[in-house]
C-alpha positions as CSV (number, residue, x, y, z in Angstrom):
1,X,80.7,12.0,-37.7
2,X,79.9,12.4,-34.0
3,X,79.6,9.2,-32.3
4,X,76.5,8.4,-30.2
5,X,75.3,6.0,-27.6
6,X,71.7,5.7,-27.2
7,X,70.2,4.2,-23.9
8,X,66.7,3.0,-23.6
9,X,64.5,0.5,-21.5
10,X,64.5,-3.0,-23.1
11,X,65.0,-4.5,-26.6
12,X,61.7,-3.5,-28.2
13,X,62.6,0.1,-28.0
14,X,66.2,-0.5,-28.7
15,X,65.5,-2.3,-31.9
16,X,63.0,0.7,-33.0
17,X,66.0,3.0,-32.5
18,X,68.3,0.9,-34.7
19,X,65.6,0.8,-37.4
20,X,65.1,4.4,-37.4
21,X,67.9,5.5,-39.3
22,X,69.6,7.3,-36.4
23,X,73.3,6.5,-36.2
24,X,75.1,5.2,-33.1
25,X,75.2,2.2,-30.7
26,X,72.2,1.1,-28.9
27,X,72.1,-0.2,-25.2
28,X,69.1,-1.6,-23.8
29,X,68.6,-1.3,-20.0
30,X,66.9,-4.7,-19.1
31,X,66.5,-4.4,-15.3
32,X,62.9,-4.2,-13.9
33,X,64.0,-2.2,-10.9
34,X,60.6,-1.8,-9.4
35,X,61.1,-5.2,-7.4
36,X,63.9,-7.1,-6.1
37,X,66.9,-5.9,-3.9
38,X,68.8,-2.6,-4.3
39,X,70.6,-2.4,-1.0
40,X,72.5,0.8,-0.5
41,X,76.3,1.1,-0.3
42,X,77.6,-1.2,-2.9
43,X,79.1,-0.2,-6.5
44,X,77.5,-1.0,-9.8
45,X,79.4,-4.3,-10.3
46,X,78.4,-5.7,-7.2
47,X,74.8,-4.6,-7.5
48,X,74.5,-6.0,-11.2
49,X,75.7,-9.5,-9.6
50,X,73.0,-9.4,-7.1
51,X,70.4,-8.4,-9.6
52,X,71.5,-11.2,-11.9
53,X,71.1,-13.7,-9.1
54,X,67.6,-12.2,-8.3
55,X,66.4,-12.2,-11.7
56,X,67.7,-15.7,-12.4
57,X,65.3,-16.9,-9.7
58,X,67.7,-16.6,-6.6
59,X,70.0,-19.4,-7.7
60,X,73.5,-19.0,-7.3
61,X,74.5,-20.2,-10.8
62,X,73.1,-17.2,-12.7
63,X,71.5,-17.5,-16.0
64,X,74.1,-17.2,-18.6
65,X,72.1,-14.8,-20.8
66,X,71.2,-12.4,-18.0
67,X,74.8,-12.4,-16.6
68,X,76.1,-11.6,-20.2
69,X,73.5,-8.8,-20.5
70,X,74.6,-7.1,-17.4
71,X,78.2,-7.6,-18.3
72,X,77.8,-5.9,-21.5
73,X,75.8,-3.0,-20.2
74,X,78.1,-2.3,-17.3
75,X,81.0,-2.4,-19.7
76,X,79.5,0.0,-22.2
77,X,78.4,2.3,-19.5
78,X,82.1,2.4,-18.2
79,X,83.2,3.8,-21.7
80,X,80.3,6.2,-21.9
81,X,82.8,9.1,-22.2
82,X,84.3,7.8,-25.3
83,X,81.3,8.9,-27.3
84,X,80.5,12.4,-28.4
85,X,76.9,12.2,-27.2
86,X,74.8,10.0,-24.9
87,X,71.0,9.8,-25.5
88,X,68.7,8.5,-22.9
89,X,65.4,7.4,-24.5
90,X,62.7,6.9,-21.9
91,X,59.0,7.4,-21.1
92,X,57.1,8.4,-17.9
93,X,56.3,5.0,-16.3
94,X,57.9,3.6,-13.0
95,X,60.2,1.1,-14.8
96,X,61.8,4.0,-17.0
97,X,61.8,6.6,-14.3
98,X,64.0,4.3,-11.9
99,X,66.3,3.4,-14.7
100,X,66.7,7.1,-15.2
101,X,67.8,7.6,-11.6
102,X,70.4,4.9,-11.8
103,X,71.8,6.1,-15.0
104,X,71.8,9.7,-14.0
105,X,73.3,8.9,-10.4
106,X,76.0,7.0,-12.2
107,X,76.9,9.9,-14.4
108,X,76.7,12.5,-11.6
109,X,79.1,10.6,-9.6
110,X,81.6,10.2,-12.3
111,X,81.7,13.7,-13.3
112,X,85.2,13.7,-14.3
113,X,84.2,11.3,-17.1
114,X,80.7,12.8,-17.8
115,X,79.8,12.7,-21.4
116,X,77.5,15.0,-23.3
117,X,74.2,13.9,-22.1
118,X,70.7,14.5,-23.5
119,X,67.5,12.8,-22.9
120,X,64.1,12.2,-24.7
121,X,61.4,11.6,-22.0
122,X,57.8,11.5,-23.1
123,X,54.2,10.6,-21.7
124,X,52.3,11.0,-25.1
125,X,52.9,11.0,-28.7
126,X,50.4,12.9,-31.1
127,X,48.3,10.6,-33.0
128,X,48.9,7.4,-30.7
129,X,45.8,7.2,-28.4
130,X,46.4,5.4,-25.0
131,X,50.2,6.0,-25.3
132,X,52.2,3.8,-22.9
133,X,55.5,3.7,-24.2
134,X,58.2,4.1,-27.1
135,X,57.6,0.5,-28.1
136,X,54.3,1.5,-29.7
137,X,55.8,3.8,-32.1
138,X,57.2,3.0,-35.6
139,X,60.8,3.6,-36.6
140,X,59.9,7.0,-38.5
141,X,58.2,8.3,-35.2
142,X,61.1,7.4,-33.2
143,X,63.3,9.3,-35.5
144,X,60.9,12.3,-35.4
145,X,61.7,12.4,-31.5
146,X,65.6,12.8,-31.9
147,X,65.6,16.5,-32.5
148,X,63.6,17.2,-29.4
149,X,66.2,15.8,-27.2
150,X,67.2,18.1,-24.4
151,X,70.6,18.4,-22.6
152,X,70.7,17.2,-19.1
153,X,71.5,19.9,-16.6
154,X,73.6,19.6,-13.5
155,X,70.5,20.3,-11.5
156,X,68.6,17.4,-13.0
157,X,71.6,15.2,-12.3
158,X,71.7,16.2,-8.6
159,X,68.0,15.8,-8.1
160,X,68.4,12.3,-9.6
161,X,71.2,11.3,-7.2
162,X,68.9,12.5,-4.4
163,X,66.2,10.3,-5.5
164,X,68.4,7.4,-6.1
165,X,69.9,7.5,-2.6
166,X,66.3,7.7,-1.1
167,X,65.2,4.7,-3.3
168,X,68.3,2.7,-1.9
169,X,67.6,3.6,1.8
170,X,66.7,0.6,3.9
171,X,63.5,2.3,5.3
172,X,61.1,4.0,3.0
173,X,60.8,7.2,5.0
174,X,63.4,8.9,3.1
175,X,61.2,8.2,-0.1
176,X,58.1,9.5,1.7
177,X,60.2,12.8,2.5
178,X,61.5,12.9,-0.8
179,X,58.1,12.9,-2.7
180,X,57.1,15.9,-0.6
181,X,59.9,18.1,-2.0
182,X,60.5,19.9,-5.2
183,X,61.9,17.2,-7.8
184,X,60.2,19.0,-10.6
185,X,63.4,19.0,-12.9
186,X,62.4,15.3,-13.5
187,X,58.9,16.0,-14.2
188,X,57.5,12.3,-14.2
189,X,59.3,11.3,-11.1
190,X,57.1,12.2,-8.3
191,X,54.1,10.4,-9.7
192,X,56.2,7.4,-10.6
193,X,57.8,7.1,-7.1
194,X,54.2,7.4,-5.4
195,X,53.2,4.3,-7.5
196,X,56.3,2.5,-6.2
197,X,55.3,3.4,-2.8
198,X,52.0,1.9,-3.5
199,X,53.2,-1.3,-4.0
200,X,54.3,-1.8,-0.3
201,X,51.4,-3.4,1.8
202,X,48.7,-0.9,2.5
203,X,47.7,0.1,6.1
204,X,44.2,-0.5,5.2
205,X,44.1,-4.2,4.4
206,X,47.7,-5.4,4.0
207,X,47.6,-5.9,0.3
208,X,49.7,-4.0,-2.2
209,X,47.9,-1.9,-4.9
210,X,48.8,-4.8,-7.5
211,X,47.6,-7.5,-5.3
212,X,44.4,-5.8,-4.6
213,X,43.9,-5.1,-8.5
214,X,44.4,-8.7,-9.3
215,X,42.1,-10.1,-6.6
216,X,39.2,-7.5,-7.8
217,X,39.8,-8.9,-11.4
218,X,39.5,-12.6,-10.3
219,X,36.5,-11.6,-8.0
220,X,34.8,-10.1,-11.2
221,X,35.2,-13.2,-13.2
222,X,38.6,-13.2,-15.0
223,X,40.2,-16.8,-14.4
224,X,43.1,-16.8,-16.9
225,X,46.4,-15.6,-15.5
226,X,47.5,-14.1,-18.9
227,X,44.4,-12.3,-19.2
228,X,44.9,-11.0,-15.7
229,X,48.2,-9.5,-16.8
230,X,46.6,-7.7,-19.7
231,X,43.6,-6.3,-17.8
232,X,45.4,-5.3,-14.9
233,X,47.0,-2.6,-17.0
234,X,43.7,-0.9,-17.2
235,X,44.1,-0.1,-13.6
236,X,47.3,1.8,-14.3
237,X,47.9,5.3,-15.8
238,X,51.0,3.9,-17.2
239,X,53.1,0.7,-17.7
240,X,54.1,-0.7,-14.2
241,X,54.4,-4.5,-14.2
242,X,55.5,-7.2,-16.6
243,X,54.0,-10.6,-17.1
244,X,56.6,-12.5,-15.2
245,X,56.4,-10.2,-12.2
246,X,52.4,-10.5,-12.4
247,X,52.6,-14.3,-12.5
248,X,54.9,-14.2,-9.4
249,X,52.2,-11.9,-7.5
250,X,49.4,-14.4,-8.5
251,X,51.8,-17.3,-7.2
252,X,52.2,-15.6,-3.9
253,X,48.3,-14.9,-3.6
254,X,47.7,-18.7,-4.5
255,X,50.3,-20.6,-2.6
256,X,50.4,-19.4,1.0
257,X,49.0,-21.1,4.1
258,X,45.9,-19.3,3.9
259,X,45.4,-18.4,0.0
260,X,43.5,-15.5,-1.3
261,X,43.3,-17.1,-4.7
262,X,43.3,-20.8,-5.8
263,X,43.7,-22.9,-8.8
264,X,40.6,-24.6,-10.0
265,X,42.3,-27.9,-10.3
266,X,43.4,-27.8,-6.7
267,X,47.0,-27.8,-7.5
268,X,49.5,-25.0,-6.8
269,X,49.6,-22.2,-9.4
270,X,52.6,-22.4,-11.6
271,X,54.1,-20.5,-14.3
272,X,56.8,-20.8,-16.9
273,X,59.2,-18.4,-15.5
274,X,59.8,-20.3,-12.3
275,X,58.8,-24.1,-13.3
276,X,59.0,-26.4,-16.2
277,X,55.4,-26.1,-16.8
278,X,54.4,-26.2,-20.6
279,X,52.6,-23.5,-22.1
280,X,49.4,-25.6,-22.6
281,X,49.4,-26.6,-18.8
282,X,49.9,-23.0,-17.8
283,X,47.0,-21.7,-20.1
284,X,44.8,-24.6,-18.8
285,X,44.9,-23.2,-15.2
286,X,41.8,-21.4,-14.1
287,X,42.0,-19.0,-10.9
288,X,39.3,-18.5,-8.4
289,X,38.9,-16.1,-5.4
290,X,39.0,-17.8,-1.8
291,X,36.6,-17.0,0.7
292,X,39.3,-15.5,2.6
293,X,40.2,-13.4,-0.4
294,X,36.7,-12.1,-0.5
295,X,36.7,-11.0,3.1
296,X,39.9,-9.2,2.6
297,X,38.5,-7.1,-0.2
298,X,35.4,-6.6,1.5
299,X,37.4,-4.9,4.5
300,X,36.4,-7.5,7.0
301,X,40.0,-9.0,7.5
302,X,43.4,-7.8,7.0
303,X,45.7,-10.0,5.1
304,X,48.7,-8.8,7.0
305,X,48.8,-11.9,9.5
306,X,48.9,-14.5,6.6
307,X,50.8,-13.2,3.6
308,X,54.4,-14.6,4.3
309,X,56.3,-11.5,2.7
310,X,60.2,-11.9,2.1
311,X,60.8,-9.5,-0.6
312,X,62.6,-6.1,-1.6
313,X,61.5,-2.8,-2.9
314,X,64.5,-0.8,-3.6
315,X,66.7,-0.8,-0.4
316,X,63.7,-1.9,1.8
317,X,63.6,-5.6,2.8
318,X,59.9,-6.5,3.6
319,X,60.1,-9.5,6.1
320,X,57.1,-10.9,7.5
321,X,57.4,-11.2,11.4
322,X,60.2,-9.0,11.6
323,X,60.1,-5.9,9.3
324,X,57.2,-4.7,7.3
325,X,56.4,-1.1,6.3
326,X,52.8,-0.2,5.5
327,X,51.7,2.4,3.0
328,X,48.8,4.9,4.3
329,X,47.2,6.0,0.9
330,X,45.1,8.5,2.4
331,X,48.0,10.3,4.4
332,X,50.6,9.6,1.7
333,X,52.9,8.2,4.5
334,X,54.5,4.9,5.8
335,X,53.9,3.1,9.1
336,X,56.0,0.6,10.4
337,X,54.7,-2.9,11.8
338,X,55.8,-6.4,12.1
């Protein structure tokens, strides 16, 4: 019997593949790559160590579970050529598309050990309204996708490597230039990369698309952080941001020198992923938009001068006062500022 390795985004989809009756090993790719550092010029092992540190809250002593997951992932990937077939299971959203880039670049670079590669990548499933991802499907529905897998071509691997290199560049102009070219061998990639660009600060008001969406929801009366995470998805055509990252964005909007949001109890906003706050304390927090936040949303003031940015999107380090790139949504281009 042919041996197979199935690679997919996260544990939910991985469990469904295991339950589907399809034979083979299953490897979940657990890295939310749409935020945090991806500097160019380093090998997979070093990049994994950097991602472990980032996802563990920036502490030198990385979370053991996260560290083990990355080590197992990289070790399994290194022996991919031992399998008769490697099947990638993904969907159309930004998280999955970025993971596809990292995987296909890896396989393109290691051509001498390249396995038989195929992929299932969908943006809908008949009978599932509002499809967002493989995790919505039943095991039998997952199994029904297996015969539709397509063998990956050298051109797809080459386009993925070109996209990956642009994602790692320290300036986003490479990404801007890339999305203006033909990358149609990866049919969902262009829209996913544009969504990635939209989470740079915008030239119009200094807010990212995600920040603006969250502020609007609070202005409209949503005060609970957990509900903000759920309702923020209504602004998206596909999944984009998880709960932990959503709460981190809310935290940055609340806790700056001139907050755009505030907690109703006057205390700094906290969430369980970064502090020891209890679930009850987290749920009790209520959010409100500040007067400054209202003025930013109304277009009267830009947030650029007060949001203390220090973060990464791909290979781009956004650092307030030194290096910030702004996205011009109208022109679909970047402009550099400080």
